[in-house]
BAFI-3210 file (N, C-alpha, C; in Angstrom, 3 decimals, decimal comma, padded with zeros to 6 digits):
// residues 304
n [1|2|3|4|5|6|7|8|9|10|11|12|13|14|15|16|17|18|19|20|21|22|23|24|25|26|27|28|29|30|31|32|33|34|35|36|37|38|39|40|41|42|43|44|45|46|47|48|49|50|51|52|53|54|55|56|57|58|59|60|61|62|63|64|65|66|67|68|69|70|71|72|73|74|75|76|77|78|79|80|81|82|83|84|85|86|87|88|89|90|91|92|93|94|95|96|97|98|99|100|101|102|103|104|105|106|107|108|109|110|111|112|113|114|115|116|117|118|119|120|121|122|123|124|125|126|127|128|129|130|131|132|133|134|135|136|137|138|139|140|141|142|143|144|145|146|147|148|149|150|151|152|153|154|155|156|157|158|159|160|161|162|163|164|165|166|167|168|169|170|171|172|173|174|175|176|177|178|179|180|181|182|183|184|185|186|187|188|189|190|191|192|193|194|195|196|197|198|199|200|201|202|203|204|205|206|207|208|209|210|211|212|213|214|215|216|217|218|219|220|221|222|223|224|225|226|227|228|229|230|231|232|233|234|235|236|237|238|239|240|241|242|243|244|245|246|247|248|249|250|251|252|253|254|255|256|257|258|259|260|261|262|263|264|265|266|267|268|269|270|271|272|273|274|275|276|277|278|279|280|281|282|283|284|285|286|287|288|289|290|291|292|293|294|295|296|297|298|299|300|301|302|303|304]
n.u [-010,522|-010,473|-007,891|-008,917|-009,484|-007,692|-007,651|-008,841|-009,334|-009,202|-009,734|-011,731|-014,696|-015,313|-016,734|-017,151|-014,648|-011,933|-010,645|-007,044|-005,772|-005,860|-003,288|-001,284|-000,647|-000,978|-003,577|-002,991|-000,382|-001,300|-003,817|-004,006|-005,284|-005,701|-006,801|-006,927|-008,397|-007,048|-007,282|-009,268|-009,698|-009,423|-010,831|-010,731|-011,494|-012,481|-011,394|-011,980|-014,196|-016,492|-018,651|-019,727|-017,451|-015,158|-015,118|-016,973|-019,232|-019,142|-017,727|-016,959|-017,461|-016,992|-014,132|-011,546|-009,600|-006,393|-003,702|-000,491|002,309|005,353|008,141|011,586|011,750|009,233|007,317|004,478|003,544|002,169|003,552|006,125|009,383|011,300|012,879|013,273|013,582|011,429|008,950|005,850|002,825|000,057|-002,608|-005,245|-008,399|-010,118|-013,368|-015,954|-017,853|-017,364|-015,215|-011,755|-009,172|-007,192|-005,016|-004,888|-003,389|-002,898|-000,767|-000,318|001,166|000,383|000,289|-001,155|-004,553|-006,796|-008,540|-008,152|-008,513|-005,911|-003,791|-000,681|002,565|004,150|007,368|009,123|009,062|010,773|013,273|014,462|011,445|008,689|008,379|006,014|005,369|005,208|006,704|004,714|005,068|003,516|000,994|000,659|-001,649|-003,643|-003,630|-002,089|-000,969|001,841|002,387|002,628|001,941|000,479|002,110|001,317|-001,300|-001,242|-001,019|-002,758|-001,562|-001,795|-003,865|-005,865|-008,258|-010,652|-012,953|-011,216|-008,697|-005,926|-004,228|-001,178|001,383|004,496|006,476|008,991|009,809|010,440|010,527|009,197|010,996|012,134|009,282|007,154|005,125|001,576|000,827|-000,819|-001,262|-002,456|-004,528|-005,680|-007,226|-008,329|-009,727|-009,746|-012,039|-010,754|-012,246|-012,176|-014,404|-016,579|-018,311|-018,897|-017,606|-015,288|-013,728|-013,347|-011,801|-011,008|-008,416|-007,151|-004,465|-003,309|-000,528|001,758|003,916|006,948|008,887|011,481|012,350|013,737|014,950|014,016|012,153|009,280|006,193|003,628|001,208|002,332|003,757|006,024|008,649|011,037|013,571|015,215|018,022|019,549|021,358|020,612|020,895|019,907|017,090|014,978|013,383|010,495|009,473|007,010|005,653|003,116|000,029|-001,359|-003,875|-004,923|-002,494|-000,403|002,719|005,068|007,652|009,924|011,813|014,314|013,430|010,737|009,422|007,428|008,541|008,268|006,003|004,015|001,634|000,039|-000,892|-000,570|002,227|004,731|006,370|007,869|010,423|011,511|014,880|014,832|015,228|016,411|018,413|021,519|021,154|019,721|016,194|012,854|010,056|006,730|004,396|000,956|-002,219|-005,418|-005,860|-004,529|-001,452|001,203|003,908|006,933|010,282|013,427|015,521|018,398|019,811|022,349]
n.v [-021,875|-019,676|-020,287|-021,745|-019,713|-020,209|-020,035|-021,927|-024,029|-026,961|-029,824|-029,330|-029,068|-026,507|-023,843|-025,326|-026,506|-028,737|-027,581|-027,895|-028,824|-025,652|-025,393|-025,602|-023,385|-019,854|-017,525|-016,387|-017,699|-020,635|-020,351|-018,477|-015,833|-012,502|-011,447|-008,579|-006,367|-004,449|-004,612|-004,716|-006,282|-009,343|-011,313|-010,865|-010,035|-008,380|-009,549|-012,718|-014,442|-014,039|-014,924|-018,253|-018,638|-020,076|-019,397|-016,844|-014,884|-011,855|-009,366|-009,012|-007,034|-008,137|-009,078|-006,825|-005,015|-003,516|-001,805|-000,734|001,622|001,677|003,231|003,554|002,138|001,617|003,516|004,536|006,134|008,327|009,158|008,748|008,572|008,791|005,761|004,797|002,609|000,528|-000,920|-002,685|-003,240|-005,672|-006,387|-008,038|-008,195|-010,076|-009,543|-010,600|-013,522|-015,942|-019,072|-018,494|-019,961|-019,555|-018,332|-016,516|-014,579|-011,648|-008,980|-005,957|-003,169|-000,374|001,920|005,156|006,041|004,291|001,573|-000,221|-001,613|-002,948|-002,418|-000,797|-002,089|-000,540|000,245|-002,197|-005,456|-007,089|-009,615|-010,897|-013,095|-013,165|-016,311|-019,014|-017,102|-015,812|-014,667|-013,802|-013,229|-011,166|-013,010|-012,870|-013,557|-013,948|-012,581|-009,143|-007,988|-007,861|-009,919|-010,329|-013,166|-015,583|-018,809|-021,137|-022,460|-019,793|-019,356|-017,392|-014,243|-013,200|-014,577|-017,364|-017,629|-016,863|-014,215|-010,725|-011,779|-011,679|-011,303|-010,887|-009,806|-008,695|-007,027|-006,535|-003,508|-001,675|001,759|003,355|004,769|008,245|010,705|009,035|009,722|009,821|006,551|003,429|000,947|-002,381|-004,625|-008,048|-009,879|-013,234|-014,952|-017,938|-021,002|-023,530|-026,091|-028,022|-027,861|-026,880|-024,359|-021,839|-020,747|-018,940|-016,162|-012,946|-009,823|-006,508|-003,786|-000,454|001,889|004,823|006,777|009,295|010,763|012,464|015,109|016,669|020,232|023,333|025,675|028,417|028,380|029,430|028,688|027,108|028,682|031,266|032,013|032,987|031,698|031,928|030,374|030,743|030,495|028,273|025,871|024,787|025,146|025,468|026,526|027,573|029,485|029,948|032,145|033,375|034,751|035,543|035,717|032,831|030,462|028,671|026,459|024,221|022,742|020,382|018,203|016,046|013,007|011,347|008,757|009,456|009,615|011,320|013,761|016,145|018,446|021,566|023,609|026,600|030,173|033,042|034,808|033,542|031,110|029,347|026,778|024,666|023,023|020,642|017,444|016,563|014,614|015,113|016,344|015,571|017,131|016,736|019,511|020,160|022,592|023,133|024,406|024,741|022,489|022,195|021,362|023,886|024,619|022,821|021,802|021,838|021,349|021,699|020,040|020,755]
n.w [-021,761|-019,194|-016,384|-013,197|-010,347|-007,355|-004,164|-002,382|000,305|000,045|-001,754|-004,285|-006,011|-008,249|-010,226|-012,159|-012,717|-011,390|-008,335|-007,171|-003,684|-001,626|-000,263|-001,832|-003,286|-004,389|-005,556|-007,899|-008,893|-008,626|-009,847|-011,957|-011,219|-010,726|-007,476|-006,443|-007,022|-008,608|-011,137|-013,850|-016,231|-018,669|-016,973|-014,401|-011,065|-008,113|-005,117|-003,621|-004,325|-006,370|-009,485|-009,198|-007,792|-005,484|-002,604|-000,106|-002,071|-001,826|-000,342|003,134|005,944|008,332|008,147|008,355|006,375|005,985|003,860|003,725|003,288|004,339|006,263|007,415|010,606|010,415|010,236|008,941|005,619|003,424|001,158|-001,149|-001,970|-005,082|-006,151|-003,289|-000,530|001,206|003,116|002,361|004,292|005,021|006,388|008,211|009,924|012,165|012,358|013,280|014,433|013,649|013,282|012,048|011,267|009,407|006,511|003,070|000,784|-001,137|-002,681|-004,690|-006,802|-008,420|-011,205|-010,493|-008,958|-009,410|-009,987|-012,885|-016,636|-017,053|-015,647|-015,173|-013,638|-010,623|-009,158|-007,308|-006,013|-003,381|-002,619|000,557|000,889|003,109|005,319|003,303|001,566|-001,695|-004,478|-007,805|-010,755|-013,440|-015,610|-018,673|-020,503|-018,507|-015,958|-015,200|-013,220|-011,232|-008,566|-004,523|-002,891|-000,858|-000,374|000,736|003,388|005,725|009,228|011,579|012,542|015,252|018,019|017,228|015,514|016,052|016,839|016,835|016,199|013,938|010,771|009,240|006,948|005,961|003,289|001,238|-000,634|-003,535|-004,313|-007,438|-010,083|-010,633|-011,323|-011,669|-010,270|-008,886|-007,212|-006,235|-003,947|-003,598|-002,046|-000,853|001,453|002,096|004,833|006,140|006,952|007,001|006,961|004,994|002,679|000,135|001,149|001,233|003,764|004,052|004,664|002,995|002,216|000,677|000,251|-000,422|-000,846|-001,633|-003,006|-002,710|-005,116|-003,497|-004,968|-005,008|-004,970|-006,265|-003,571|-003,909|-005,580|-008,097|-007,121|-009,058|-008,764|-008,042|-005,903|-003,962|-002,047|000,491|002,147|005,099|007,690|005,443|004,738|007,877|011,601|014,390|013,949|011,377|008,880|006,901|004,632|002,892|-000,210|-000,598|001,459|003,514|004,202|006,801|006,608|006,627|007,325|006,260|006,995|005,701|005,941|004,064|003,335|003,012|005,412|007,613|009,859|011,172|011,632|011,044|011,837|010,263|009,688|007,298|006,599|007,010|008,761|011,372|011,578|014,138|014,969|016,592|017,601|014,749|012,869|011,630|007,919|004,752|003,980|002,944|002,044|002,417|001,915|002,328|001,425|002,477|001,739|-000,765|-002,125|-002,235|-002,447|-002,483|-001,768|-000,859|002,413|004,345|007,239|009,560]
ca.u [-011,289|-009,469|-007,593|-009,846|-009,280|-006,933|-007,660|-009,521|-008,164|-009,300|-009,886|-013,382|-015,311|-015,649|-016,879|-016,915|-013,296|-011,545|-009,657|-006,353|-005,991|-005,293|-002,154|-000,292|-000,072|-001,918|-004,465|-002,021|000,508|-002,134|-005,269|-004,100|-005,838|-005,689|-007,756|-006,739|-009,022|-006,472|-007,442|-010,760|-009,741|-009,216|-011,822|-010,383|-012,416|-011,757|-011,877|-011,698|-015,376|-017,069|-019,715|-019,259|-016,159|-015,284|-015,320|-017,773|-019,339|-019,167|-016,509|-017,293|-016,759|-016,480|-012,879|-011,027|-008,207|-005,825|-002,603|000,080|003,739|006,195|009,365|012,559|011,345|008,022|006,501|003,178|004,023|001,489|004,501|007,568|010,699|011,878|013,985|013,403|013,651|010,180|008,072|004,338|002,039|-000,765|-003,118|-006,645|-008,317|-011,572|-014,200|-016,793|-017,803|-016,899|-013,685|-011,185|-007,782|-005,842|-005,677|-004,119|-003,593|-002,375|-000,410|-000,062|001,152|-000,046|000,314|-002,578|-005,176|-008,059|-008,871|-008,111|-008,648|-004,781|-002,748|001,073|003,147|005,339|008,195|009,924|008,861|012,211|013,606|013,743|010,058|008,450|007,980|004,912|004,574|005,877|006,171|004,459|004,819|002,211|000,911|-000,127|-003,153|-004,611|-003,630|-000,953|-000,263|002,767|002,053|003,270|000,932|000,799|002,456|000,647|-002,197|-000,756|-001,451|-002,665|-000,099|-002,150|-005,357|-006,617|-009,054|-011,763|-013,248|-010,122|-007,653|-005,031|-003,345|-000,866|002,740|005,328|006,931|009,941|009,465|011,571|009,905|009,504|011,589|011,267|008,502|006,264|003,711|000,620|000,654|-001,542|-001,379|-003,827|-004,483|-006,722|-006,906|-008,919|-009,465|-010,100|-011,998|-010,067|-013,312|-012,383|-015,676|-016,873|-019,480|-018,506|-017,483|-014,176|-014,176|-012,345|-012,070|-009,819|-007,954|-006,050|-003,911|-002,774|000,949|002,019|005,617|007,893|009,599|012,298|012,363|014,958|014,588|013,213|011,678|007,965|005,171|002,013|000,248|003,036|003,506|007,417|009,135|012,480|013,903|016,314|018,946|019,271|021,302|020,420|021,762|018,835|016,221|015,201|012,116|009,627|008,835|005,910|005,731|001,404|-000,384|-001,903|-004,610|-005,075|-001,949|000,618|004,084|005,434|008,875|010,036|013,240|014,586|012,355|009,659|008,569|007,034|009,352|007,715|004,354|003,503|000,351|000,099|-001,391|000,182|003,225|005,702|006,430|009,428|010,582|012,586|015,723|014,308|015,963|016,462|019,793|022,155|020,891|018,597|015,301|011,883|009,167|005,689|003,387|-000,373|-003,243|-007,005|-005,901|-003,810|-000,184|001,556|005,188|007,646|011,494|014,939|016,018|019,502|019,987|023,685]
ca.v [-021,165|-019,036|-021,187|-021,220|-019,447|-020,888|-019,370|-022,632|-025,025|-028,135|-030,461|-029,260|-028,612|-024,774|-023,113|-026,721|-027,180|-029,145|-027,361|-028,722|-028,270|-024,343|-025,315|-025,747|-022,012|-018,567|-017,494|-016,091|-018,796|-021,804|-020,278|-017,528|-014,674|-011,623|-010,918|-007,623|-005,254|-003,413|-004,480|-005,331|-006,897|-010,666|-012,104|-010,519|-009,033|-008,096|-010,404|-014,042|-015,119|-014,014|-015,920|-019,970|-019,093|-020,979|-018,746|-016,101|-014,235|-010,497|-009,050|-008,642|-006,227|-008,764|-009,131|-005,646|-004,973|-002,403|-001,864|000,745|001,944|002,022|003,768|002,882|002,197|000,945|004,339|004,378|007,030|008,454|009,872|007,987|008,901|007,889|004,659|004,592|001,295|000,238|-002,071|-002,478|-003,947|-005,717|-006,693|-008,351|-008,660|-010,787|-008,725|-011,357|-014,434|-017,188|-019,354|-018,287|-020,197|-019,326|-017,097|-016,321|-012,801|-010,953|-007,668|-005,423|-001,792|000,052|003,630|005,625|005,584|003,618|000,509|-000,185|-002,826|-003,373|-001,681|-000,481|-002,147|000,403|-000,327|-003,589|-006,083|-007,751|-010,646|-012,515|-012,761|-014,076|-017,909|-019,190|-016,270|-015,974|-013,347|-014,476|-012,272|-011,389|-014,101|-012,146|-014,475|-014,407|-011,096|-008,480|-007,547|-008,572|-009,648|-011,147|-013,711|-016,800|-020,167|-022,132|-021,808|-019,133|-019,485|-016,236|-013,683|-013,363|-015,272|-018,603|-017,753|-016,185|-012,526|-010,398|-012,626|-010,525|-011,732|-009,689|-010,210|-007,743|-007,103|-005,380|-002,788|-000,366|002,638|003,558|005,917|009,698|011,276|008,104|010,321|008,986|005,218|002,851|-000,355|-002,984|-005,586|-008,800|-010,986|-014,507|-015,894|-019,166|-022,057|-024,990|-027,259|-028,769|-027,926|-025,328|-024,027|-020,133|-019,951|-018,382|-014,471|-011,990|-008,239|-005,912|-002,743|000,132|003,050|005,883|007,384|010,926|011,021|013,753|015,420|017,955|021,515|024,476|026,388|029,754|028,375|030,054|027,873|027,583|029,955|032,503|032,141|032,708|031,539|032,206|029,567|031,177|030,178|026,840|025,075|025,593|024,206|025,123|027,054|027,879|030,528|030,056|033,231|033,068|036,213|035,899|035,093|031,426|030,223|026,848|025,981|023,059|022,660|019,134|017,991|014,394|012,375|010,695|007,396|009,428|009,547|012,654|013,972|017,148|019,172|022,928|024,470|027,942|031,138|034,405|034,640|033,069|030,056|028,983|025,012|024,478|021,717|020,003|016,389|016,143|014,403|015,780|015,319|016,466|016,650|017,586|020,215|020,399|023,376|023,025|025,286|024,539|020,835|022,208|021,692|025,095|024,592|021,660|021,941|020,856|021,954|020,757|020,481|020,449]
ca.w [-020,580|-018,202|-015,213|-012,050|-009,378|-006,228|-002,589|-001,715|000,976|000,085|-003,194|-004,424|-007,618|-008,355|-011,394|-013,463|-012,648|-010,011|-007,707|-005,993|-002,429|-001,661|000,408|-002,597|-003,770|-004,145|-006,537|-009,279|-009,272|-009,374|-010,505|-012,832|-011,039|-009,539|-006,839|-005,444|-007,387|-009,375|-012,588|-014,245|-017,666|-018,540|-016,228|-012,989|-010,483|-006,838|-004,085|-003,594|-004,636|-008,000|-009,733|-009,474|-006,945|-004,071|-001,445|-000,297|-003,188|-001,790|000,682|004,317|006,947|009,393|007,997|007,971|005,951|005,602|003,191|004,182|002,906|005,865|005,988|008,499|012,012|010,718|010,341|008,160|005,071|002,249|000,299|-001,554|-002,735|-006,096|-005,653|-002,055|000,200|002,176|003,135|002,433|005,341|004,341|007,922|008,193|011,358|012,382|013,688|013,126|015,270|013,198|013,440|010,795|011,563|008,372|005,797|002,148|000,480|-002,615|-002,880|-005,955|-006,914|-009,776|-011,500|-010,551|-007,651|-009,378|-010,700|-014,523|-017,482|-017,588|-015,238|-014,851|-012,526|-010,156|-008,179|-007,035|-004,816|-003,193|-001,386|000,921|001,329|004,289|004,988|003,064|000,869|-002,963|-005,848|-008,336|-012,082|-014,311|-016,337|-019,675|-020,699|-017,327|-015,350|-015,527|-012,037|-010,588|-007,108|-003,915|-002,493|000,064|-001,105|001,720|004,205|006,697|010,602|012,235|013,608|016,566|018,080|016,894|014,265|016,479|016,988|017,255|015,489|013,424|009,757|008,903|006,294|005,868|002,009|000,747|-001,983|-003,583|-004,912|-008,840|-010,935|-010,291|-012,179|-011,699|-009,620|-007,782|-007,153|-005,535|-003,282|-003,733|-001,363|-000,257|002,747|002,771|006,503|005,815|007,925|007,057|007,113|003,816|001,730|-001,027|001,529|001,316|004,802|004,035|004,427|002,448|002,117|000,257|000,568|-001,309|-000,377|-002,503|-002,513|-003,811|-005,122|-003,053|-005,906|-004,293|-005,845|-005,439|-002,545|-004,038|-006,941|-007,897|-007,285|-010,100|-008,137|-007,926|-004,167|-004,005|-000,681|000,883|003,394|005,492|007,025|004,605|005,798|009,498|012,777|015,535|013,695|009,964|009,048|005,631|004,148|001,647|-000,974|-000,226|002,490|003,233|005,716|007,389|006,199|007,043|006,896|006,658|006,688|005,637|005,821|002,516|003,080|002,911|006,403|008,076|010,613|011,944|011,298|011,805|011,026|010,329|008,988|007,215|005,181|007,669|009,635|011,809|012,209|014,977|014,289|017,791|017,348|013,583|012,524|010,249|006,662|003,776|004,455|002,110|003,029|001,756|002,585|001,905|002,013|002,208|000,910|-001,829|-002,094|-002,735|-002,546|-002,184|-001,676|-000,015|003,378|005,087|008,812|009,842]
c.u [-010,021|-008,932|-008,673|-008,995|-008,455|-006,792|-008,354|-008,543|-008,816|-009,816|-011,311|-013,741|-015,617|-015,732|-016,645|-015,678|-012,739|-010,417|-008,503|-006,417|-004,757|-003,667|-000,970|000,100|-001,258|-002,752|-003,947|-001,189|-000,214|-003,248|-005,462|-005,160|-005,619|-006,709|-007,879|-007,769|-008,670|-006,584|-008,696|-011,082|-009,508|-009,697|-011,340|-011,492|-011,854|-012,323|-011,660|-013,109|-015,687|-017,948|-019,094|-017,671|-016,105|-015,110|-016,383|-017,958|-018,991|-018,106|-017,291|-016,571|-016,474|-014,816|-012,048|-010,051|-007,585|-004,201|-002,068|001,626|004,306|007,680|010,334|011,835|009,806|006,854|005,505|003,614|002,692|002,308|005,160|008,184|011,302|012,742|014,221|013,121|012,386|009,713|006,703|003,924|000,469|-001,585|-004,408|-006,817|-010,132|-012,228|-015,618|-016,661|-017,663|-015,186|-012,543|-009,611|-006,869|-006,445|-004,269|-004,517|-002,660|-001,844|000,006|000,254|001,286|000,242|-001,219|-003,262|-006,258|-007,952|-008,569|-008,000|-007,281|-003,847|-001,454|001,384|003,640|005,734|008,273|009,624|010,396|012,412|014,345|011,976|009,992|007,948|006,800|004,485|005,665|005,784|005,811|004,475|003,721|002,430|-000,062|-001,534|-003,944|-004,766|-002,251|-000,279|001,073|002,264|002,593|001,877|001,291|001,147|001,637|-000,376|-001,194|-001,379|-001,673|-001,609|-000,559|-003,564|-004,941|-007,612|-010,549|-011,781|-011,730|-008,572|-006,939|-004,317|-002,389|000,884|002,941|006,461|007,982|009,522|010,386|010,502|010,061|010,613|011,017|010,442|007,326|004,581|002,868|000,766|-000,267|-001,246|-002,561|-003,708|-005,543|-006,431|-008,077|-008,713|-010,426|-010,711|-011,580|-010,852|-013,325|-013,434|-015,703|-018,074|-019,877|-018,249|-016,262|-014,442|-013,288|-012,724|-010,762|-009,630|-006,937|-005,617|-003,369|-001,617|001,347|003,582|005,884|008,602|010,232|012,274|013,421|014,073|013,428|012,922|010,085|007,318|004,524|001,431|001,183|003,307|005,108|007,517|010,744|012,688|015,243|016,784|018,847|020,532|021,305|020,745|020,614|017,359|016,170|013,406|011,636|009,113|007,941|005,907|003,751|001,066|-001,252|-002,656|-004,764|-004,273|-000,765|001,958|004,693|006,693|009,131|011,478|013,184|014,019|011,042|008,688|008,579|007,776|008,898|006,513|004,374|002,243|000,396|-000,670|-000,622|001,325|004,651|005,719|007,592|009,600|011,949|013,394|015,044|015,595|016,563|017,843|020,272|021,451|019,857|017,440|014,280|010,711|007,956|005,011|001,955|-001,220|-004,301|-006,925|-005,275|-002,168|000,793|002,840|005,753|008,965|012,280|015,364|017,208|019,455|021,486|024,327]
c.v [-020,881|-020,103|-020,555|-020,822|-020,047|-020,306|-020,525|-023,444|-026,355|-028,618|-030,339|-028,978|-027,055|-024,172|-024,274|-027,140|-027,666|-028,407|-028,039|-028,139|-026,739|-024,436|-025,423|-024,405|-021,122|-018,604|-017,130|-017,482|-020,351|-021,853|-019,181|-016,136|-013,754|-011,008|-009,397|-006,571|-004,459|-003,565|-005,182|-006,122|-008,285|-011,482|-011,709|-009,827|-009,154|-008,822|-012,064|-014,928|-014,999|-015,303|-017,281|-019,723|-019,811|-020,694|-017,789|-014,855|-012,552|-010,487|-008,577|-007,979|-006,884|-009,031|-007,693|-005,661|-003,645|-002,524|-000,206|000,822|002,086|002,140|003,495|003,230|002,046|002,339|004,538|005,995|007,088|008,976|008,456|008,823|007,896|006,980|004,219|003,323|001,302|-000,862|-001,756|-004,049|-004,381|-006,359|-007,112|-008,802|-009,231|-010,178|-009,468|-012,237|-016,057|-017,468|-019,410|-018,857|-020,282|-018,434|-017,260|-014,808|-012,619|-009,562|-007,157|-004,016|-001,511|001,404|003,969|005,401|004,625|002,436|000,437|-001,706|-003,505|-002,682|-001,582|-000,651|-000,969|-000,517|-001,639|-004,191|-006,766|-008,437|-010,288|-012,366|-013,825|-015,462|-017,936|-017,936|-016,605|-014,847|-014,212|-013,329|-012,493|-012,515|-013,272|-012,547|-014,441|-013,170|-010,659|-007,585|-008,293|-008,898|-010,582|-011,825|-015,080|-017,980|-021,230|-021,716|-021,274|-019,338|-017,604|-015,452|-013,444|-013,768|-016,429|-018,857|-017,097|-014,862|-012,108|-010,834|-011,484|-011,262|-010,760|-010,404|-008,521|-007,769|-006,026|-005,010|-001,958|000,468|003,014|004,689|007,589|010,412|010,332|008,639|009,384|007,342|004,697|001,198|-001,189|-004,398|-006,730|-009,598|-011,872|-015,056|-016,883|-020,251|-023,323|-026,094|-028,261|-028,918|-026,687|-024,747|-022,300|-019,690|-019,331|-017,005|-013,763|-010,290|-007,651|-004,384|-001,682|001,406|003,737|006,581|008,289|010,616|012,491|014,034|016,672|019,085|022,481|025,085|027,349|029,634|028,996|028,937|028,143|028,698|031,196|032,795|031,972|032,193|031,523|031,315|029,980|031,068|028,489|026,655|025,635|024,479|023,856|025,869|027,690|028,902|030,325|031,156|033,167|034,488|036,442|035,127|034,054|031,541|028,711|026,172|024,953|022,823|021,361|019,096|016,363|014,026|012,157|009,484|007,916|009,747|010,792|012,564|015,459|017,792|020,270|023,447|026,079|028,941|032,632|034,229|034,203|032,319|029,519|027,442|025,282|023,120|020,650|018,648|015,813|015,765|015,179|015,250|016,289|016,301|017,474|018,525|020,338|021,185|023,425|023,806|025,050|023,512|021,105|022,320|022,808|025,348|023,530|022,321|021,239|021,864|020,893|021,216|019,872|021,253]
c.w [-019,668|-016,804|-013,982|-011,162|-007,716|-004,739|-001,864|-000,848|001,361|-001,642|-003,579|-005,692|-007,666|-009,848|-012,637|-013,501|-011,382|-009,550|-006,956|-004,663|-002,622|-000,913|-000,246|-003,453|-003,911|-005,800|-008,014|-009,705|-009,564|-009,744|-011,821|-012,560|-010,221|-008,790|-005,961|-005,626|-008,378|-010,641|-012,698|-015,848|-017,126|-017,538|-014,627|-012,217|-008,765|-005,756|-004,582|-004,079|-006,226|-008,249|-010,113|-008,488|-005,627|-002,676|-001,457|-001,730|-003,199|-000,382|002,236|005,174|008,179|009,392|007,294|007,704|005,340|004,832|003,878|003,595|004,430|005,673|007,278|009,757|011,939|010,565|009,100|007,201|003,825|001,329|-000,051|-002,122|-003,579|-005,735|-004,321|-001,588|001,186|002,279|003,184|003,224|004,767|005,774|007,781|009,859|011,375|013,569|013,679|014,196|014,976|013,037|011,907|010,955|010,638|007,132|004,362|001,917|-000,811|-002,377|-004,215|-005,671|-008,221|-009,793|-011,419|-009,382|-008,009|-010,452|-012,393|-015,261|-017,216|-016,788|-015,198|-013,660|-011,987|-009,227|-007,901|-006,099|-004,702|-002,166|-000,393|001,498|002,459|004,241|004,539|002,365|-000,509|-003,508|-006,891|-009,655|-012,480|-015,208|-017,542|-020,175|-019,932|-016,600|-015,534|-014,515|-011,726|-008,914|-006,128|-003,282|-001,226|-001,103|-000,381|002,432|005,300|007,987|010,575|012,785|014,628|016,839|017,262|015,830|014,668|016,150|017,328|016,547|014,348|012,319|009,307|008,145|005,842|004,546|001,834|-000,347|-002,117|-004,685|-006,625|-009,230|-010,495|-011,539|-012,573|-011,238|-008,955|-008,371|-006,040|-005,036|-003,153|-003,055|-001,070|000,668|002,355|003,708|006,134|006,750|008,106|007,122|005,635|002,425|001,228|000,036|001,968|002,424|004,956|003,741|003,740|002,326|001,320|000,739|000,054|-000,496|-001,622|-002,022|-003,318|-003,554|-004,366|-004,114|-005,520|-005,578|-005,493|-004,731|-002,711|-005,398|-007,139|-008,192|-008,348|-009,697|-007,546|-006,521|-004,137|-002,521|-000,657|002,425|003,864|007,193|006,599|004,133|007,145|010,299|013,853|014,841|012,168|009,601|007,014|005,744|002,896|000,788|-000,788|000,810|002,307|004,401|005,824|006,464|007,196|006,496|007,337|006,092|006,736|005,609|004,342|002,144|002,998|004,159|007,284|009,408|011,536|010,896|012,005|011,281|011,363|009,600|008,664|006,195|005,778|008,662|010,162|012,123|012,916|014,731|015,414|017,716|016,042|013,763|011,692|008,846|005,707|004,101|003,114|002,723|001,977|002,280|001,958|002,629|001,794|001,112|-000,569|-001,813|-002,934|-003,105|-001,766|-002,352|-000,863|001,142|004,025|006,621|008,848|010,910]
res [m|k|k|i|k|l|l|a|l|s|a|v|a|c|a|g|s|i|v|i|s|g|y|h|g|g|a|a|a|s|g|g|y|d|c|t|g|a|e|t|g|l|g|n|f|a|g|c|g|g|t|g|g|c|h|s|t|s|p|t|a|n|i|a|v|t|v|e|l|d|s|t|g|g|k|k|t|k|y|y|v|a|g|g|k|y|t|i|k|i|v|g|k|n|n|g|t|t|n|q|p|g|f|g|f|q|l|g|v|i|k|g|s|a|a|v|t|t|p|t|n|e|g|t|f|n|s|p|y|p|t|t|t|q|y|t|p|a|q|p|s|f|y|v|l|n|v|v|e|h|s|n|n|i|s|p|t|s|g|t|g|g|n|g|t|t|y|q|e|v|i|n|w|t|a|p|a|k|g|t|g|t|i|s|i|w|g|v|v|n|a|v|n|n|n|g|t|n|d|k|g|d|l|w|n|t|a|t|a|t|l|t|e|i|t|p|t|g|v|n|e|i|a|a|n|n|n|e|i|n|v|y|p|n|p|f|t|v|k|t|t|f|t|l|s|n|e|v|n|n|a|t|l|s|v|y|d|l|s|g|r|e|v|q|k|v|t|f|s|g|k|e|v|g|l|d|r|n|n|l|p|n|g|i|y|f|y|n|i|v|s|d|n|q|s|i|k|t|g|k|i|i|a|q]
***
């Protein structure tokens, strides 16, 4: 029989087994469960309840959860550069009326954007981990996701448990190798009432974020739609101009630093768009031109 999941904060009977106090570990380390929703095999399910579970059986909008990838300076990004150093932030907020003065969580990163039976782990979680958190690797008989989770009951980041209380952790993470493609972050926050009983009063919710790999290409490479581009001057000191062979409509030129953080964005239509240096430091940047929600060209520019 699969080990019973452990996010409870009391010694209570759940699903026919005795759960030792949740102060001593997370759902993966102590119970053998991935609760992020990333995997659907081996008896795992999204969230902290489930049939016979120790917490609410369904997610609730009263606990709003977000997960995001942050680059240098804490800037949120939807993109990553292979091998880049980032942080992953998970945040929960109590939008309800009940008092939830503690919390637990789990985070994992997988290949692709959808939950699967046995997902593939992507990227690497790195120490040091925040106080009261731990890295728990996959246990093949119970779950395949490598997770970072709580190791003890965690106090709120702000507030005391009532409406508006926030629950947050920030974890170091290194992006996977070049060519990995689309990946996704999966997370769950369980806000608990600390009353020591199995009354389903603990509230939880999940969240996911999809990330796209930025793959630099040659400046004058021909894209799949045969729309050639010329960038001149490149390298540039004050301004550079992007000239396409075919007209585009409702297009956006986005520029990213090496960490994947967007540093400039320009909207345009036609065959040409200029980019001013502004305050960009010297260095290598990636650009991506999107038209009608389709990426038509990526490449590399150098500011000097």
